[in-house]
BAMIZA-735806 format. One record per residue (C-alpha): residue number from 0; residue in one letter; chain; y, x, z. Coordinates in Angstrom, 2 decimals. Layout:
N
@i=NUM aa=A ch=A y=Y x=X z=Z
...
END
This chain:
321
@i=0 aa=M ch=A y=108.41 x=263.40 z=207.01
@i=1 aa=L ch=A y=109.17 x=265.11 z=203.35
@i=2 aa=A ch=A y=106.12 x=264.21 z=201.42
@i=3 aa=F ch=A y=105.17 x=265.76 z=198.40
@i=4 aa=P ch=A y=101.92 x=266.73 z=196.31
@i=5 aa=G ch=A y=100.44 x=269.56 z=198.15
@i=6 aa=V ch=A y=100.55 x=268.47 z=201.86
@i=7 aa=R ch=A y=97.75 x=268.40 z=204.25
@i=8 aa=A ch=A y=96.41 x=265.29 z=205.47
@i=9 aa=F ch=A y=95.86 x=267.03 z=209.06
@i=10 aa=D ch=A y=99.70 x=267.49 z=209.58
@i=11 aa=V ch=A y=100.48 x=264.04 z=207.90
@i=12 aa=S ch=A y=97.93 x=262.60 z=210.71
@i=13 aa=V ch=A y=100.05 x=264.95 z=213.42
@i=14 aa=V ch=A y=103.25 x=263.86 z=213.02
@i=15 aa=T ch=A y=102.04 x=260.10 z=212.22
@i=16 aa=E ch=A y=99.95 x=259.96 z=215.71
@i=17 aa=V ch=A y=102.94 x=261.66 z=217.58
@i=18 aa=W ch=A y=106.06 x=259.51 z=216.16
@i=19 aa=G ch=A y=104.53 x=256.60 z=214.28
@i=20 aa=V ch=A y=102.68 x=254.85 z=217.11
@i=21 aa=D ch=A y=104.12 x=252.24 z=219.33
@i=22 aa=R ch=A y=103.64 x=253.60 z=223.20
@i=23 aa=A ch=A y=106.71 x=251.51 z=224.44
@i=24 aa=D ch=A y=104.49 x=249.85 z=227.10
@i=25 aa=R ch=A y=103.49 x=253.51 z=228.61
@i=26 aa=G ch=A y=107.41 x=253.95 z=228.82
@i=27 aa=V ch=A y=107.33 x=256.09 z=225.55
@i=28 aa=P ch=A y=110.75 x=255.27 z=223.70
@i=29 aa=P ch=A y=110.85 x=253.53 z=220.04
@i=30 aa=F ch=A y=110.41 x=256.28 z=217.21
@i=31 aa=E ch=A y=111.65 x=255.43 z=213.30
@i=32 aa=L ch=A y=109.13 x=257.57 z=210.92
@i=33 aa=R ch=A y=110.03 x=257.32 z=207.75
@i=34 aa=R ch=A y=108.03 x=259.29 z=204.60
@i=35 aa=A ch=A y=110.19 x=260.33 z=202.66
@i=36 aa=A ch=A y=109.35 x=261.64 z=198.53
@i=37 aa=E ch=A y=111.05 x=262.05 z=195.20
@i=38 aa=H ch=A y=109.10 x=258.94 z=193.74
@i=39 aa=P ch=A y=109.12 x=256.21 z=197.02
@i=40 aa=G ch=A y=106.35 x=253.76 z=196.64
@i=41 aa=T ch=A y=104.23 x=255.84 z=194.42
@i=42 aa=P ch=A y=101.13 x=257.24 z=196.42
@i=43 aa=I ch=A y=100.67 x=260.85 z=197.06
@i=44 aa=P ch=A y=96.80 x=261.94 z=197.12
@i=45 aa=L ch=A y=95.92 x=264.14 z=200.21
@i=46 aa=P ch=A y=93.09 x=265.72 z=200.49
@i=47 aa=G ch=A y=89.47 x=264.03 z=201.63
@i=48 aa=G ch=A y=90.34 x=261.11 z=199.41
@i=49 aa=L ch=A y=93.03 x=259.79 z=200.95
@i=50 aa=A ch=A y=96.91 x=258.89 z=200.13
@i=51 aa=L ch=A y=100.25 x=258.98 z=201.30
@i=52 aa=T ch=A y=102.52 x=256.34 z=200.34
@i=53 aa=P ch=A y=106.29 x=257.47 z=200.86
@i=54 aa=D ch=A y=108.51 x=254.55 z=201.59
@i=55 aa=R ch=A y=111.87 x=256.31 z=201.70
@i=56 aa=P ch=A y=114.04 x=257.91 z=198.86
@i=57 aa=L ch=A y=114.77 x=261.57 z=199.49
@i=58 aa=G ch=A y=118.47 x=260.84 z=199.93
@i=59 aa=W ch=A y=117.05 x=259.35 z=203.24
@i=60 aa=L ch=A y=116.93 x=262.46 z=205.02
@i=61 aa=D ch=A y=121.24 x=262.59 z=205.17
@i=62 aa=R ch=A y=120.44 x=259.54 z=208.03
@i=63 aa=A ch=A y=117.20 x=261.67 z=209.65
@i=64 aa=D ch=A y=117.51 x=263.09 z=213.34
@i=65 aa=L ch=A y=114.71 x=265.29 z=212.53
@i=66 aa=V ch=A y=112.90 x=266.67 z=209.03
@i=67 aa=I ch=A y=109.32 x=267.51 z=209.47
@i=68 aa=V ch=A y=107.57 x=269.34 z=206.38
@i=69 aa=P ch=A y=103.87 x=268.97 z=206.62
@i=70 aa=G ch=A y=101.40 x=271.96 z=206.11
@i=71 aa=L ch=A y=100.33 x=272.78 z=202.94
@i=72 aa=T ch=A y=96.62 x=273.10 z=201.42
@i=73 aa=D ch=A y=97.88 x=275.99 z=198.97
@i=74 aa=P ch=A y=101.59 x=278.13 z=199.95
@i=75 aa=D ch=A y=101.54 x=278.46 z=195.97
@i=76 aa=V ch=A y=101.54 x=274.50 z=195.62
@i=77 aa=E ch=A y=104.63 x=273.67 z=193.11
@i=78 aa=I ch=A y=107.37 x=271.81 z=195.23
@i=79 aa=A ch=A y=110.01 x=270.00 z=192.78
@i=80 aa=G ch=A y=113.49 x=271.06 z=192.92
@i=81 aa=P ch=A y=114.62 x=267.70 z=194.36
@i=82 aa=V ch=A y=112.87 x=268.52 z=197.27
@i=83 aa=L ch=A y=113.98 x=271.87 z=198.33
@i=84 aa=D ch=A y=117.39 x=270.59 z=197.57
@i=85 aa=A ch=A y=116.62 x=267.69 z=199.92
@i=86 aa=L ch=A y=115.89 x=270.13 z=202.70
@i=87 aa=R ch=A y=119.06 x=272.41 z=202.17
@i=88 aa=R ch=A y=121.01 x=269.50 z=202.07
@i=89 aa=A ch=A y=119.79 x=268.41 z=205.35
@i=90 aa=H ch=A y=120.00 x=271.45 z=207.36
@i=91 aa=R ch=A y=123.79 x=271.72 z=205.66
@i=92 aa=A ch=A y=124.31 x=268.72 z=207.91
@i=93 aa=G ch=A y=123.28 x=270.23 z=211.03
@i=94 aa=T ch=A y=120.05 x=267.79 z=210.94
@i=95 aa=P ch=A y=116.40 x=270.06 z=213.07
@i=96 aa=V ch=A y=114.29 x=271.10 z=210.24
@i=97 aa=A ch=A y=110.86 x=271.73 z=211.06
@i=98 aa=A ch=A y=107.53 x=273.13 z=209.49
@i=99 aa=L ch=A y=103.95 x=272.94 z=210.22
@i=100 aa=C ch=A y=101.69 x=275.14 z=208.96
@i=101 aa=A ch=A y=102.27 x=277.19 z=206.02
@i=102 aa=G ch=A y=105.02 x=274.43 z=205.02
@i=103 aa=A ch=A y=106.79 x=277.38 z=205.91
@i=104 aa=F ch=A y=106.49 x=278.48 z=202.68
@i=105 aa=A ch=A y=108.29 x=275.31 z=201.72
@i=106 aa=L ch=A y=111.42 x=276.11 z=204.14
@i=107 aa=A ch=A y=111.25 x=279.56 z=202.89
@i=108 aa=R ch=A y=111.64 x=278.83 z=199.24
@i=109 aa=A ch=A y=114.98 x=276.64 z=199.88
@i=110 aa=G ch=A y=116.26 x=279.44 z=201.15
@i=111 aa=L ch=A y=116.34 x=278.02 z=204.97
@i=112 aa=L ch=A y=114.43 x=280.99 z=206.57
@i=113 aa=D ch=A y=116.54 x=284.31 z=204.99
@i=114 aa=G ch=A y=117.47 x=286.09 z=207.57
@i=115 aa=R ch=A y=115.70 x=283.98 z=210.11
@i=116 aa=R ch=A y=112.18 x=284.47 z=212.74
@i=117 aa=A ch=A y=109.59 x=282.02 z=211.72
@i=118 aa=V ch=A y=106.39 x=281.54 z=211.84
@i=119 aa=T ch=A y=102.88 x=280.52 z=209.92
@i=120 aa=H ch=A y=99.52 x=280.64 z=209.97
@i=121 aa=W ch=A y=98.22 x=283.86 z=211.05
@i=122 aa=Y ch=A y=95.48 x=283.85 z=207.77
@i=123 aa=V ch=A y=98.91 x=283.60 z=205.09
@i=124 aa=A ch=A y=101.33 x=285.14 z=207.76
@i=125 aa=D ch=A y=100.99 x=288.69 z=205.63
@i=126 aa=R ch=A y=101.52 x=286.40 z=202.07
@i=127 aa=L ch=A y=104.93 x=284.74 z=203.83
@i=128 aa=R ch=A y=105.98 x=288.36 z=204.49
@i=129 aa=A ch=A y=105.31 x=289.75 z=201.26
@i=130 aa=R ch=A y=106.72 x=286.63 z=199.42
@i=131 aa=H ch=A y=109.92 x=286.36 z=201.43
@i=132 aa=P ch=A y=110.66 x=289.52 z=202.67
@i=133 aa=A ch=A y=114.05 x=288.34 z=203.84
@i=134 aa=V ch=A y=112.16 x=286.20 z=206.77
@i=135 aa=T ch=A y=110.88 x=287.83 z=209.94
@i=136 aa=V ch=A y=107.76 x=286.57 z=210.24
@i=137 aa=E ch=A y=106.53 x=286.69 z=214.16
@i=138 aa=P ch=A y=102.50 x=287.59 z=214.45
@i=139 aa=N ch=A y=102.24 x=286.58 z=217.67
@i=140 aa=A ch=A y=103.83 x=282.85 z=218.10
@i=141 aa=L ch=A y=102.92 x=279.29 z=218.25
@i=142 aa=F ch=A y=106.28 x=278.22 z=217.39
@i=143 aa=I ch=A y=109.51 x=279.54 z=216.79
@i=144 aa=E ch=A y=112.90 x=277.83 z=216.73
@i=145 aa=D ch=A y=116.03 x=279.89 z=214.82
@i=146 aa=G ch=A y=118.93 x=278.30 z=213.66
@i=147 aa=G ch=A y=117.83 x=274.96 z=213.81
@i=148 aa=V ch=A y=114.80 x=275.41 z=211.71
@i=149 aa=W ch=A y=111.43 x=275.71 z=213.64
@i=150 aa=T ch=A y=108.24 x=276.99 z=212.09
@i=151 aa=S ch=A y=104.44 x=276.51 z=213.66
@i=152 aa=A ch=A y=101.54 x=278.04 z=213.32
@i=153 aa=G ch=A y=98.61 x=277.01 z=211.79
@i=154 aa=T ch=A y=96.60 x=273.68 z=212.25
@i=155 aa=A ch=A y=96.72 x=272.46 z=216.40
@i=156 aa=A ch=A y=100.13 x=274.69 z=216.71
@i=157 aa=G ch=A y=101.58 x=272.38 z=214.87
@i=158 aa=V ch=A y=100.80 x=269.83 z=217.64
@i=159 aa=D ch=A y=102.10 x=271.69 z=219.99
@i=160 aa=L ch=A y=105.48 x=272.05 z=218.15
@i=161 aa=C ch=A y=105.79 x=268.39 z=217.85
@i=162 aa=L ch=A y=105.03 x=267.77 z=221.47
@i=163 aa=H ch=A y=107.74 x=270.32 z=222.31
@i=164 aa=L ch=A y=110.44 x=268.59 z=219.81
@i=165 aa=V ch=A y=109.52 x=265.39 z=221.50
@i=166 aa=R ch=A y=109.80 x=266.88 z=224.93
@i=167 aa=T ch=A y=113.32 x=268.87 z=223.90
@i=168 aa=V ch=A y=115.05 x=265.48 z=223.50
@i=169 aa=H ch=A y=112.71 x=262.81 z=225.47
@i=170 aa=G ch=A y=111.72 x=265.15 z=228.14
@i=171 aa=A ch=A y=108.66 x=266.20 z=229.73
@i=172 aa=E ch=A y=107.08 x=263.04 z=230.94
@i=173 aa=T ch=A y=107.55 x=261.17 z=227.52
@i=174 aa=A ch=A y=105.72 x=264.33 z=225.72
@i=175 aa=A ch=A y=102.89 x=264.22 z=228.68
@i=176 aa=T ch=A y=102.03 x=261.03 z=227.87
@i=177 aa=I ch=A y=102.20 x=261.41 z=224.51
@i=178 aa=A ch=A y=100.08 x=263.96 z=225.00
@i=179 aa=R ch=A y=97.37 x=262.04 z=227.18
@i=180 aa=A ch=A y=97.27 x=259.37 z=224.48
@i=181 aa=M ch=A y=96.05 x=262.24 z=222.37
@i=182 aa=V ch=A y=93.75 x=263.97 z=224.59
@i=183 aa=T ch=A y=95.52 x=267.23 z=223.91
@i=184 aa=A ch=A y=97.19 x=269.41 z=226.53
@i=185 aa=P ch=A y=101.35 x=268.43 z=227.27
@i=186 aa=F ch=A y=102.37 x=271.97 z=227.23
@i=187 aa=R ch=A y=101.55 x=275.50 z=225.41
@i=188 aa=T ch=A y=104.58 x=277.62 z=225.30
@i=189 aa=G ch=A y=105.20 x=278.88 z=221.89
@i=190 aa=T ch=A y=105.21 x=282.53 z=222.70
@i=191 aa=Q ch=A y=101.55 x=282.08 z=223.28
@i=192 aa=A ch=A y=99.20 x=283.96 z=221.10
@i=193 aa=Q ch=A y=97.56 x=282.13 z=217.76
@i=194 aa=F ch=A y=94.12 x=282.73 z=218.62
@i=195 aa=I ch=A y=91.92 x=284.34 z=221.15
@i=196 aa=E ch=A y=88.87 x=286.72 z=221.63
@i=197 aa=H ch=A y=85.80 x=285.26 z=220.55
@i=198 aa=P ch=A y=83.66 x=284.17 z=223.90
@i=199 aa=T ch=A y=80.20 x=285.93 z=225.29
@i=200 aa=P ch=A y=78.18 x=284.73 z=227.74
@i=201 aa=R ch=A y=80.18 x=286.81 z=229.93
@i=202 aa=A ch=A y=83.38 x=285.54 z=228.76
@i=203 aa=D ch=A y=82.41 x=282.20 z=229.52
@i=204 aa=R ch=A y=81.69 x=283.03 z=232.89
@i=205 aa=D ch=A y=85.15 x=284.65 z=233.52
@i=206 aa=A ch=A y=86.50 x=281.28 z=231.46
@i=207 aa=D ch=A y=85.37 x=279.41 z=233.93
@i=208 aa=A ch=A y=86.70 x=281.47 z=237.42
@i=209 aa=L ch=A y=89.76 x=281.55 z=235.11
@i=210 aa=A ch=A y=90.13 x=277.77 z=234.92
@i=211 aa=A ch=A y=89.39 x=277.29 z=238.58
@i=212 aa=V ch=A y=92.30 x=279.80 z=239.23
@i=213 aa=R ch=A y=94.86 x=277.62 z=236.73
@i=214 aa=A ch=A y=93.84 x=274.82 z=238.49
@i=215 aa=H ch=A y=94.30 x=275.94 z=241.65
@i=216 aa=A ch=A y=97.74 x=277.33 z=240.52
@i=217 aa=L ch=A y=99.00 x=274.20 z=239.19
@i=218 aa=A ch=A y=97.79 x=272.63 z=242.39
@i=219 aa=H ch=A y=99.76 x=274.51 z=244.53
@i=220 aa=L ch=A y=103.29 x=275.69 z=242.27
@i=221 aa=D ch=A y=105.18 x=275.78 z=244.90
@i=222 aa=A ch=A y=103.25 x=278.76 z=247.08
@i=223 aa=P ch=A y=103.98 x=282.42 z=246.01
@i=224 aa=H ch=A y=101.21 x=283.59 z=243.43
@i=225 aa=T ch=A y=101.26 x=287.37 z=242.10
@i=226 aa=V ch=A y=98.69 x=288.41 z=239.66
@i=227 aa=A ch=A y=96.74 x=290.01 z=242.60
@i=228 aa=S ch=A y=96.55 x=286.81 z=245.20
@i=229 aa=L ch=A y=95.08 x=285.16 z=241.88
@i=230 aa=A ch=A y=92.95 x=287.88 z=240.79
@i=231 aa=A ch=A y=91.57 x=287.88 z=244.25
@i=232 aa=R ch=A y=90.74 x=284.09 z=243.78
@i=233 aa=A ch=A y=89.44 x=285.32 z=240.82
@i=234 aa=G ch=A y=87.35 x=287.36 z=242.30
@i=235 aa=M ch=A y=88.21 x=290.39 z=239.84
@i=236 aa=S ch=A y=90.44 x=293.31 z=240.17
@i=237 aa=P ch=A y=94.41 x=292.78 z=239.29
@i=238 aa=R ch=A y=94.11 x=294.71 z=236.13
@i=239 aa=T ch=A y=90.54 x=292.92 z=235.04
@i=240 aa=F ch=A y=91.93 x=289.73 z=235.81
@i=241 aa=A ch=A y=95.57 x=289.94 z=233.68
@i=242 aa=R ch=A y=93.40 x=291.45 z=230.93
@i=243 aa=H ch=A y=91.08 x=288.39 z=230.58
@i=244 aa=F ch=A y=93.78 x=286.09 z=230.99
@i=245 aa=Q ch=A y=95.60 x=286.90 z=228.76
@i=246 aa=A ch=A y=92.13 x=287.17 z=226.05
@i=247 aa=T ch=A y=91.55 x=283.40 z=227.82
@i=248 aa=T ch=A y=94.99 x=282.01 z=227.14
@i=249 aa=G ch=A y=96.75 x=284.05 z=224.96
@i=250 aa=T ch=A y=99.35 x=284.57 z=227.61
@i=251 aa=P ch=A y=99.51 x=286.80 z=230.16
@i=252 aa=P ch=A y=99.17 x=285.11 z=233.72
@i=253 aa=L ch=A y=102.86 x=285.51 z=235.55
@i=254 aa=R ch=A y=104.87 x=284.03 z=232.06
@i=255 aa=W ch=A y=101.75 x=281.34 z=231.72
@i=256 aa=L ch=A y=102.64 x=280.44 z=235.72
@i=257 aa=T ch=A y=106.59 x=280.30 z=235.53
@i=258 aa=A ch=A y=106.28 x=277.63 z=231.86
@i=259 aa=Q ch=A y=104.20 x=276.21 z=234.34
@i=260 aa=R ch=A y=106.90 x=275.75 z=236.61
@i=261 aa=V ch=A y=109.17 x=275.27 z=234.17
@i=262 aa=A ch=A y=107.17 x=272.11 z=233.11
@i=263 aa=A ch=A y=106.98 x=270.46 z=236.49
@i=264 aa=A ch=A y=110.81 x=271.47 z=237.52
@i=265 aa=Q ch=A y=111.43 x=269.24 z=234.03
@i=266 aa=K ch=A y=109.53 x=266.19 z=235.22
@i=267 aa=L ch=A y=110.78 x=266.55 z=238.87
@i=268 aa=L ch=A y=114.45 x=266.71 z=237.39
@i=269 aa=E ch=A y=113.59 x=263.39 z=235.14
@i=270 aa=R ch=A y=111.60 x=261.36 z=237.97
@i=271 aa=T ch=A y=113.40 x=261.95 z=240.94
@i=272 aa=D ch=A y=116.96 x=262.03 z=242.67
@i=273 aa=H ch=A y=115.91 x=265.18 z=244.66
@i=274 aa=P ch=A y=118.54 x=268.26 z=244.92
@i=275 aa=L ch=A y=118.14 x=271.09 z=242.67
@i=276 aa=P ch=A y=117.32 x=273.29 z=245.51
@i=277 aa=E ch=A y=114.41 x=270.94 z=246.44
@i=278 aa=V ch=A y=113.37 x=270.87 z=242.66
@i=279 aa=A ch=A y=113.37 x=274.75 z=242.82
@i=280 aa=R ch=A y=111.25 x=274.51 z=246.19
@i=281 aa=R ch=A y=108.79 x=272.45 z=245.04
@i=282 aa=A ch=A y=108.07 x=273.68 z=241.01
@i=283 aa=G ch=A y=107.80 x=277.18 z=243.12
@i=284 aa=F ch=A y=110.86 x=278.88 z=242.00
@i=285 aa=G ch=A y=111.89 x=279.61 z=245.65
@i=286 aa=S ch=A y=115.87 x=279.26 z=244.60
@i=287 aa=E ch=A y=118.47 x=277.08 z=242.57
@i=288 aa=V ch=A y=119.34 x=280.78 z=241.68
@i=289 aa=T ch=A y=115.72 x=281.70 z=240.11
@i=290 aa=M ch=A y=115.26 x=278.06 z=238.23
@i=291 aa=R ch=A y=118.53 x=278.15 z=236.55
@i=292 aa=Q ch=A y=118.07 x=281.69 z=235.03
@i=293 aa=H ch=A y=114.48 x=280.68 z=233.69
@i=294 aa=F ch=A y=115.76 x=277.34 z=232.67
@i=295 aa=A ch=A y=118.16 x=279.21 z=230.58
@i=296 aa=A ch=A y=115.38 x=281.71 z=229.27
@i=297 aa=H ch=A y=112.86 x=278.80 z=228.54
@i=298 aa=L ch=A y=115.28 x=276.05 z=227.77
@i=299 aa=A ch=A y=118.80 x=277.33 z=226.95
@i=300 aa=T ch=A y=120.41 x=274.93 z=229.37
@i=301 aa=S ch=A y=120.66 x=274.51 z=233.35
@i=302 aa=P ch=A y=118.55 x=272.37 z=235.61
@i=303 aa=R ch=A y=121.74 x=269.99 z=236.26
@i=304 aa=D ch=A y=122.73 x=270.07 z=232.60
@i=305 aa=Y ch=A y=118.87 x=268.71 z=231.70
@i=306 aa=R ch=A y=119.06 x=266.61 z=234.18
@i=307 aa=A ch=A y=121.92 x=264.67 z=233.05
@i=308 aa=A ch=A y=121.32 x=264.85 z=229.27
@i=309 aa=F ch=A y=117.81 x=262.98 z=229.80
@i=310 aa=R ch=A y=119.29 x=260.73 z=231.91
@i=311 aa=Q ch=A y=122.07 x=259.96 z=229.38
@i=312 aa=A ch=A y=119.18 x=260.07 z=226.32
@i=313 aa=A ch=A y=117.09 x=257.79 z=228.33
@i=314 aa=G ch=A y=119.62 x=255.50 z=229.50
@i=315 aa=T ch=A y=118.68 x=255.46 z=233.20
@i=316 aa=S ch=A y=120.45 x=255.65 z=236.61
@i=317 aa=P ch=A y=120.33 x=258.34 z=238.60
@i=318 aa=T ch=A y=117.89 x=256.51 z=241.29
@i=319 aa=A ch=A y=114.05 x=258.27 z=242.12
@i=320 aa=R ch=A y=111.51 x=256.53 z=240.71
END
């Protein structure tokens, strides 16, 4: 984690909660979280009377597997030249770099977002677009990756990005274990909208019906589902259902369903020896070909390669667990 004056206490806490807590007793691999800064050992003041004491110099970033920039209290906060240089070196070395919330402004100042897609908190998205016209600012996403550079929307979206980064390297089960410890949703797609409509009493009733539909779909992912069948279970017309579903969750029904099926398939590939056609059937894809197409679209890999990469990273044998 890159530390400098102006980073937000919330994001520092999120990074620490995800990578800085020992959960080996629950099967989570050990992480080595370091806090690198221009002046290690000198406390950095955080909002709310808190302080962060970095334990490594900026040069330590050259050894990192991942560099994360917390959000900023003010997008215009001054960032020292050596800090920006350290970001550039890490990126040139091929190290994944991620920024939470307004931390995207730090990446933009370092030039890491030029010619790339990025996202930040919706409240400062226009400012990022105006200050850095070479950046393609996406208005409706929770997190985005482009060329090894990750950015997230505001506050809670930083949790989503951190869990996603864990998931991509250590698998869905590890990310879900951390999410359970944090009492947060284990999986929200990066393409989900940043915010939803304000609730009303009618919207609250609709949300309850939609929650029941989502629970049913998750419990029966292997069954065929359509917008019409899900709408019937909610007691709505397909058009009304689709509109309320997106307003409540920030994503269309079938896109949400596909994302849940991909996540379910990931867990099956990690935890079992089921043949790929059986994994596809249990996750609700119907065929191995369809599952392979969705893995390519969502994860840029194939189910077979995902299983092999996960087992190599985890050092596990191909034994059903």
